[in-house]
N, C-alpha and C positions, 0 to 999 in steps of 0.2 A: 918239775921239769920246766925248762924255759919255754915261754910262749913266743913263737916265731911270728913273723909278719903274715905268713900263710895261714897259721892258726887263727890270727886275729881277723883276717879277711874272710875265712870260712865262717867263723862265729858271727861276724857282723852280717854276712849274707843270710845266714840262717835266722838270726834275730829279725832282720828286715822282713823276711817271708812271714814269720809268725806275727810280728807286729802289724803287718798289713791286714791280716785276717782277724786278729784279736788286739784292738788298740789299747786295751787296758793292761796288757802284759808289760811288765817292767823287767829290764835287764838287771840282774844282780851281780853276776860275775861270770868269768870264763877261765877255764884252766884245762890242762892236759890231764889225762888219766895217769894215776901212779903206775899202772901196768904197761902202758904203751904211749910213747910220745906222739903217735899217729892218731890217738883217740882224743877228741876235743869235747869237753863238756861245757854247755852253755846253760847257766843257771838263770831261771826267770821266776818271777812271782806271778801267781794267778790269784784271782779274787776268791775262788772257791774250788772245792774238790771236783765238782762237775766239769770244770774247765780243763783239768789236767789231761785227760785222754784226747779231747779234741785238739788241744795244742800239740800233743805228740803226733797225732795223725796228720796234722797240718805240716809238721816238720819232716815227716817220714819220706815223702817223695824227694824233697831236696837232699836229705841225708843219703839216700840210696844213690841218687845221681852223682853226688860229690864223692862217695866212696868208690864208685866205678871209675870216675874221671881222674881222681887224685890219689886214691889209696888212703885217704884220711877218713876216719869214722867220726862224724860229728853228731853229737847227741844233745837233745834238748832235755833239760832236767827241771821240770816245774815244781815249785814249792807253793803251798797254800799260804797266801799272804797273812791271813788272820789266825792261823794256827799257832799255838804255843810250841808245838813240836813239828818241825818240818816234815812233810810227807813227800817222798820222792817217787817219781815215776820215770823210769829210764827206758829209752828206746834202744833196743838191742838189734844189731845187724849181724847177719851171718857173713 
């Protein structure tokens, strides 16, 4: 699906929140979910598995706020940087 300006804005805002708390996090990519164009996935790399859930927790308040405000579900999807097989943790919203 096409990435809109609003998608990019929300993804950038979410990444800025996470980057402020975890300076070592790197942005990998951003895309919409195949199931819904209102679901935005922000893929980031983290240095180790122990960082995955703190990164998700950091992003969760922002994600909930934006879901209520805009109707867009924005999720952070951290990948372990040094892993040969990406490990994904997905923040799910009701």
